[in-house]
C-alpha positions in Angstrom: 0.0 0.1 0.0 2.8 2.5 1.0 4.8 1.3 -2.0 2.0 2.2 -4.4 1.3 5.6 -2.8 5.0 6.7 -3.1 5.0 5.4 -6.7 1.7 7.4 -7.4 3.3 10.5 -5.8 6.4 10.1 -8.0 4.4 9.8 -11.2 2.3 12.7 -10.0 5.5 15.0 -9.5 7.0 13.9 -12.7 3.9 14.9 -14.7 3.5 18.3 -12.9 7.1 19.2 -13.1 7.6 21.4 -16.3 10.0 20.0 -18.8 12.9 22.1 -20.0 13.7 21.7 -23.7 17.3 21.5 -24.6 18.8 23.7 -27.5 18.4 22.1 -30.9 21.5 20.6 -32.6 23.8 23.3 -33.6 26.0 23.8 -36.8 28.7 26.3 -37.0 28.3 27.0 -40.8 25.3 27.1 -43.0 27.0 24.6 -45.4 27.4 21.9 -42.6 23.7 22.6 -41.6 22.6 22.1 -45.2 24.6 18.9 -45.5 22.8 17.5 -42.6 19.4 19.1 -42.9 17.3 19.0 -46.1 17.9 22.1 -48.3 15.5 24.6 -47.5 15.1 23.4 -43.8 18.0 25.4 -42.3 17.3 28.2 -39.6 19.2 30.4 -37.4 18.1 30.3 -33.7 18.4 32.3 -30.6 18.3 30.1 -27.5 17.5 32.9 -25.2 14.1 33.8 -26.8 13.5 30.3 -28.2 12.9 32.0 -31.6 14.3 30.8 -34.9 14.7 32.8 -38.1 14.4 31.7 -41.6 16.9 32.6 -44.4 16.5 36.3 -45.5 15.0 37.5 -42.2 16.6 40.3 -40.5 18.3 38.3 -37.9 19.4 35.3 -39.8 23.0 34.7 -39.1 23.4 37.1 -36.3 22.6 35.4 -32.9 23.7 31.8 -32.2 23.9 29.1 -34.7 22.3 27.1 -37.5 20.1 24.3 -36.9 17.3 22.2 -38.9 13.9 23.6 -38.7 12.7 20.2 -37.6 15.1 20.3 -34.6 14.0 23.7 -33.6 10.2 22.8 -33.7 10.9 19.5 -31.8 12.3 21.5 -28.9 9.5 24.0 -29.1 11.3 26.8 -30.4 8.9 29.2 -32.5 9.3 31.1 -35.9 9.8 34.7 -35.8 6.7 36.8 -36.4 8.2 39.1 -39.3 11.4 40.7 -40.4 
């Protein structure tokens, strides 16, 4: 009985504790990211704001590193909303 109660408390704690997403896999150059990701799938990301920027946007190439859009989406980064 006590064992089941402790197990239930552990499961409840695990479910209520927020999950922290790690940064997506980072590439130093756009060429290395393109070689790993599909062409057109490379983005530039900012880990502080959890935002990623597609090619051609104002901050592309200026904040942290290149990654695949699918990696950024997987760790719950969001696309920038303009510029």
